[in-house]
C-alpha positions in Angstrom: 10.4 2.4 -2.4 7.9 0.6 -0.4 6.6 1.6 3.0 8.4 -1.3 4.5 11.8 0.0 3.1 11.1 3.5 4.3 10.2 2.2 7.8 13.4 0.1 7.9 15.5 3.2 7.0 13.7 5.3 9.5 14.1 2.7 12.3 17.8 2.4 11.4 18.2 6.2 11.6 16.4 6.4 15.0 18.5 3.6 16.5 21.7 5.0 15.2 20.8 8.5 16.5 20.1 7.0 20.0 23.4 5.0 19.9 25.3 8.1 18.8 23.9 10.1 21.7 24.8 7.3 24.2 28.3 7.2 22.8 28.7 11.0 23.1 27.4 10.8 26.7 30.0 8.2 27.5 33.0 9.6 25.7 32.6 13.3 26.5 33.5 12.9 30.2 36.4 10.6 29.3 37.8 13.2 26.9 37.4 15.9 29.6 39.3 13.7 32.1 42.0 13.1 29.5 42.6 16.8 28.9 42.5 17.6 32.6 45.2 15.0 33.2 47.2 16.4 30.4 47.0 19.9 31.8 47.9 18.6 35.3 51.0 16.8 33.8 51.9 20.0 32.0 51.7 22.1 35.2 53.8 19.6 37.1 56.4 19.5 34.4 56.5 23.3 34.2 56.9 23.6 37.9 59.7 21.0 37.9 61.4 22.8 35.0 61.2 26.2 36.8 62.7 24.7 40.0 65.5 23.1 38.0 66.2 26.3 36.1 66.4 28.3 39.3 68.6 25.6 40.9 71.0 25.7 38.0 71.1 29.5 37.9 71.9 29.9 41.6 74.3 27.0 41.6 76.4 28.7 38.9 76.5 32.0 40.7 77.7 30.3 43.9 80.4 28.5 41.9 81.5 31.8 40.4 81.7 33.4 43.9 83.8 30.6 45.3 86.2 30.4 42.4 
């Protein structure tokens, strides 16, 4: 290998490392936002599910008392 080939490989490695760090800096917050939105959707769905479950449970008891 010549010095020119080694230099080209080294330059390619440095440029790819810089681009990889930039890509990680951009995508890390996006991934964090995605997971936070997923957790928020899970919490909302869980709250709605609990309210629906309680509504159905108390509605059945009232029907049993009336009947």
